C-alpha positions in Angstrom: 0.0 0.0 0.0 1.1 3.5 -0.9 0.0 6.4 1.4 0.3 10.1 0.8 0.5 11.8 4.2 -0.4 15.5 4.3 0.5 17.8 7.2 1.4 21.5 7.2 4.4 21.2 9.5 7.4 18.9 8.9 8.9 19.4 12.4 8.0 16.9 15.2 7.2 19.8 17.6 3.5 19.1 18.2 1.4 16.1 19.0 0.0 15.8 15.5 3.4 16.0 13.9 4.9 13.3 16.3 1.8 11.2 15.5 2.5 11.5 11.7 6.2 10.6 12.1 5.7 7.8 14.6 2.7 6.2 12.9 4.4 6.4 9.5 7.3 4.4 11.1 4.8 1.8 12.5 3.2 1.3 9.1 6.6 1.1 7.3 7.3 -1.9 9.5 4.2 -3.4 8.1 5.2 -3.0 4.5 3.5 0.4 3.8 5.2 2.9 1.4 4.7 6.5 2.7 5.4 9.9 1.2 4.9 13.2 3.1 3.6 16.5 1.6 4.0 19.6 3.8 3.5 23.4 3.6 6.8 25.0 2.7 5.5 28.4 4.1 4.9 26.8 7.5 8.1 24.6 7.3 10.8 26.1 5.0 13.4 23.8 6.6 11.9 20.4 7.4 13.4 18.3 10.2 15.4 15.2 9.1 13.9 13.3 12.0 10.5 14.1 10.7 11.3 12.9 7.2 13.1 9.8 8.3 10.2 7.3 8.1 9.1 8.5 4.6 10.4 7.4 1.3 10.1 11.1 0.2 9.1 14.5 1.6 7.9 17.2 -0.7 6.6 20.8 -0.3 3.1 21.3 -1.5 3.2 23.1 -4.8 0.3 21.9 -6.9 -1.2 19.2 -4.7 -3.7 17.9 -7.3 -0.9 17.3 -9.8 1.5 15.9 -7.2 -1.1 13.3 -6.1 -1.8 12.3 -9.7 1.9 11.8 -10.3 2.3 9.7 -7.1 -0.9 7.8 -7.5 -1.3 6.8 -3.9 -3.8 4.1 -2.7 -5.0 6.6 -0.1 -4.4 10.1 1.0 -4.1 10.5 4.8 -4.7 14.2 5.9 -3.8 15.8 9.2 -3.4 19.5 9.8 -4.0 21.5 6.7 -5.5 25.0 6.2 -4.1 26.2 2.8 -7.2 26.7 0.7 -5.8 25.6 -2.7 -4.7 22.3 -1.2 -8.1 21.7 0.5 -9.8 22.3 -2.9 -7.4 19.8 -4.5 -8.4 17.2 -1.9 -12.1 17.8 -2.6 -11.5 17.1 -6.3 -9.0 14.2 -5.6 -9.7 11.0 -7.5 -7.9 9.1 -4.7 -9.7 8.3 -1.4 -9.0 10.7 1.4 -9.0 9.8 5.1 -8.7 12.6 7.6 -7.6 12.6 11.2 -9.2 15.2 13.4 -6.4 16.1 15.9 -8.1 19.2 17.3 -11.2 21.3 17.1 -10.1 23.7 14.4 -12.9 22.6 12.1 -15.5 22.6 14.9 -14.9 25.9 16.7 -14.5 29.5 15.5 -11.9 30.1 18.2 -10.4 26.6 17.6 -10.0 26.1 21.4 -13.5 25.0 22.7 -13.6 27.3 25.7 -15.3 30.7 26.0 -13.4 33.9 25.4 -14.5 35.8 28.5 -15.2 33.3 31.2 -12.8 30.5 29.9 -15.5 27.9 30.4 -15.2 24.6 28.6 -17.5 24.4 25.6 -18.9 21.2 24.0 -21.6 22.8 21.8 -21.7 22.5 18.0 -20.7 25.5 15.9 -23.6 28.0 15.6 -24.8 31.5 16.2 -24.0 31.1 19.9 -20.3 31.3 19.0 -20.7 35.0 18.4 -22.0 35.7 21.9 -18.8 34.3 23.4 -16.7 36.4 21.0 -15.6 33.2 19.3 -15.3 35.0 15.9 -12.3 36.9 17.2 -9.1 35.0 16.6 -5.4 35.8 17.4 -3.4 36.7 14.3 0.3 37.1 13.7 -0.4 40.0 11.4 -1.3 43.6 12.4 -3.4 44.4 14.4 -3.0 41.0 16.1 -6.5 39.7 15.6 -8.7 38.5 12.8 -12.4 37.8 12.4 -13.5 34.3 11.7 -16.6 33.6 9.6 -19.2 31.0 10.6 -20.1 30.7 6.9 -16.5 30.0 5.9 -16.2 27.4 8.6 -19.3 25.6 7.6 -18.2 25.6 4.0 -14.9 23.9 5.0 -16.9 21.4 6.9 -19.0 20.7 3.8 -15.9 20.1 1.7 -14.5 17.7 4.4 -17.7 15.6 4.6 -17.0 14.1 1.2 -13.8 12.3 2.4 -13.9 8.6 2.5 -13.3 8.2 6.2 -12.5 10.1 9.4 -10.2 9.0 12.3 -10.6 10.3 15.8 -8.9 9.3 19.1 -12.0 9.2 21.3 -15.7 8.5 21.4 -16.2 12.1 22.6 -14.6 13.4 19.4 -16.6 10.9 17.3 -19.8 12.3 18.8 -18.7 15.9 18.3 -17.8 15.3 14.7 -21.1 13.5 14.0 -23.0 16.3 15.6 -21.7 18.6 12.9 -23.3 16.5 10.2 -20.5 14.0 9.4 -21.7 10.5 8.6 -21.4 8.3 11.7 -20.5 5.2 9.7 -17.4 6.9 8.3 -16.1 8.0 11.7 -13.6 5.5 13.2 -12.4 5.7 16.9 -8.8 4.5 17.1 -7.3 5.4 20.5 -3.9 7.0 20.5 -0.7 5.4 21.7 2.5 6.2 23.4 6.1 5.2 22.4 8.5 4.8 25.4 12.2 5.2 24.6 14.3 2.2 25.4 15.5 2.3 29.0 19.2 2.5 29.6 19.1 1.2 33.1 16.8 0.5 36.1 14.5 3.4 36.8 15.3 5.3 40.0 12.9 5.8 42.9 10.0 8.1 42.5 10.2 11.5 44.1 7.2 11.6 46.5 6.8 15.3 46.3 7.2 15.8 42.5 4.3 16.8 40.3 4.7 16.9 36.5 3.0 19.2 34.0 3.6 18.7 30.3 2.0 20.8 27.6 1.9 24.0 25.7 1.9 27.1 28.0 -1.4 28.4 26.7 -4.7 29.3 28.4 -6.4 26.2 27.2 -4.0 23.8 29.0 -4.9 25.2 32.4 -1.5 25.6 34.0 -2.7 28.7 35.7 -5.4 26.5 37.5 -2.6 24.2 38.8 -0.5 27.2 40.0 -3.5 28.5 41.9 -4.1 25.1 43.4 -0.5 24.7 44.8 -0.9 27.3 47.7 -4.0 25.4 48.8 -2.2 22.0 49.1 -1.2 20.8 52.6 1.4 18.2 51.4 4.9 19.2 50.5 5.2 19.3 46.7 7.2 20.7 43.8 6.1 21.2 40.2 8.1 20.6 37.1 6.7 22.4 34.0 7.7 21.0 30.7 6.7 23.0 27.6 6.7 26.4 26.0 4.0 28.7 24.7 2.8 32.3 24.3 1.6 32.5 28.0 5.0 31.5 29.4 5.9 35.0 30.6 2.5 35.5 32.2 2.6 32.1 33.9 6.0 32.6 35.3 4.8 36.0 36.7 1.8 34.2 38.3 4.0 31.7 40.0 6.1 34.5 41.5 2.9 36.4 42.6 1.6 33.3 44.4 4.9 32.8 46.2 5.8 29.6 44.3 9.2 30.7 42.9 11.0 28.0 44.9 8.4 25.3 44.2 8.0 25.5 40.4 10.6 24.9 37.8 10.0 25.8 34.1 12.4 23.7 31.9 11.0 24.2 28.4 10.7 21.4 25.9 12.6 18.2 26.4 13.7 15.4 24.2 11.8 12.1 24.6 14.6 10.4 26.6 14.8 13.2 29.1 11.0 13.5 29.4 10.7 9.8 29.9 13.0 10.0 33.0 10.8 12.7 34.5 7.7 10.6 33.9 9.4 7.8 35.8 10.5 10.1 38.7 7.2 12.0 39.2 4.6 10.9 41.7 1.9 12.0 39.3 1.2 13.9 36.2 -1.3 16.8 36.5 -3.4 17.6 33.4 -5.6 20.6 34.4 -6.9 21.5 30.9 -9.9 23.7 30.5 -10.4 22.8 26.9 -12.1 19.5 26.0 -9.2 17.3 24.8 -9.8 15.2 21.7 -7.8 12.5 23.4 -5.0 13.6 25.7 -1.7 12.0 24.7 0.2 13.3 27.8 -2.0 11.1 30.0 -1.4 8.0 27.8 2.3 8.6 27.9 2.1 8.8 31.7 0.3 5.5 31.8 3.0 4.0 29.7 5.5 4.9 32.5 3.2 3.6 35.3 2.5 7.2 36.5 -1.0 8.1 37.8 -2.7 11.1 36.4 -4.9 13.9 37.9 -6.8 15.4 35.1 -9.9 17.5 34.2 -13.0 15.5 33.6 -13.4 16.7 30.0 -13.6 15.4 26.4 -11.6 12.3 25.6 -9.8 12.2 28.9 -12.6 10.3 30.6 -12.0 7.4 28.2 -8.5 6.5 29.3 -8.5 7.8 32.9 -10.4 5.5 35.2 -11.2 7.5 38.3 -9.8 5.9 41.5 -8.1 3.2 39.5 -5.5 4.8 37.2 -5.8 8.4 38.6 -8.2 11.0 39.7 -10.6 13.2 37.7 -11.4 16.7 38.9 -13.8 19.5 37.6 -12.0 21.9 35.3 -11.3 25.4 36.4 -11.5 24.6 40.2 -8.2 25.0 42.0 -9.6 23.9 45.3 -10.8 20.6 43.9 -7.4 20.1 42.2 -5.5 20.8 45.4 -7.7 18.2 47.3 -6.9 15.6 44.7 -3.1 16.4 44.9 -3.2 16.1 48.6 -5.1 12.8 48.4 -2.5 11.3 46.0 0.6 12.6 47.6 -0.6 11.6 51.1 -1.1 8.0 50.1 2.0 6.2 48.8 0.1 2.8 48.6 -2.7 4.4 46.5 -0.1 6.0 44.1 1.7 2.7 43.7 -1.6 0.8 43.0 -2.7 3.4 40.5 0.6 3.3 38.7 0.4 -0.4 38.3 -3.1 -0.2 37.0 -2.2 2.6 34.6 0.7 0.5 33.2 -1.6 -2.5 32.9 -4.2 -0.4 31.0 -1.6 0.9 28.6 -0.3 -2.6 27.8 -3.8 -3.8 27.1 -5.1 -0.8 25.1 -2.6 1.9 24.1 0.5 0.2 22.6 1.6 1.4 19.2 0.8 -1.9 17.4 -2.8 -1.6 18.6 -3.3 1.7 16.9 -1.4 0.7 13.7 -3.3 -2.5 13.1 -6.7 -0.8 13.4 -5.6 2.2 11.3 -4.3 0.0 8.6 -7.6 -1.8 8.4 -9.4 1.5 7.9 -7.0 2.8 5.3 -7.1 -0.5 3.3 -10.9 -0.4 3.4 -11.0 3.2 2.2 -8.7 2.3 -0.7 -10.6 -0.8 -1.6 -14.0 0.9 -1.5 -13.2 3.7 -3.9 -10.6 1.9 -6.1 -7.5 3.6 -7.3 -7.3 5.3 -10.7 -4.7 4.0 -13.1 
């Protein structure tokens, strides 16, 4: 089978990009031939590690012509916004399968929480989006904002509905996509997976006081909620923050204002091996998102390391986090409830150990790379076989 992968970025800096790279590698091991097309404006200098699993990596120039020359069995689309490329996909004679990694096609703001109150939102796109100022988007160009159009978003949804199949990482996301008029029978739930770097030695002991946050430093990820929870905790604890983002300066200032300068360390992004070591040292991972997660890969990675998770009860998180068994769920945007959950876990070593063991067992049963790859290959082969491949 020959697959044309399409993703704007050719750097493994985000979850979608790491998924593309790692899943292409998994399918290559199963005899699949893969080629990557990327947006040269978004990635003028692609990463060699991103291109490594592919037999070729090419900037999108004229996608329709490029696909006809490649003649893939199926086109597997990830993040893509360039209009000419989207039109080419709509007219493609080759079956198109699309993975919805985020809510960009299902929210004017793209983030699924309200502008003013920062309340999680699970509604379908509609006129109510205007009341929460959802049509105002951040822009890199002057004056720093742009206006999103409900009509334009619905038109893009209409174009996407013609694709052969859709992949999502959770039942929550499947329901949300179907609520926007996508045919349920073409939506396939394939849970995400985690890859654990090979261990170079025996893991050291866990640090009983260490909490771990991993993610983009943006409002949606809720690090501010965690920072506000820490002064309410009664157990000694330290927080390691892994990630970068446009709110980093503001969040560092908040930590200082709350008197947490000696308890919170911001370390930026880490390579997988270094990150894996922190997963193994932490007592728990805290995932305080205020935006409904389409899946929540950080939590699955924590489970792969036998680390319990405290997370917001939102979106796809509830499908891998078993409350009281592999971690604790808390209401979003509630620092007091989050502090209570932290105290409960840090104050009970036996509970932490039991949850870690159950988390690792759940990962082994449901979230290994081969589980995802096998189910994905079935969907891709069915899409290719259903529509046929032009000669």
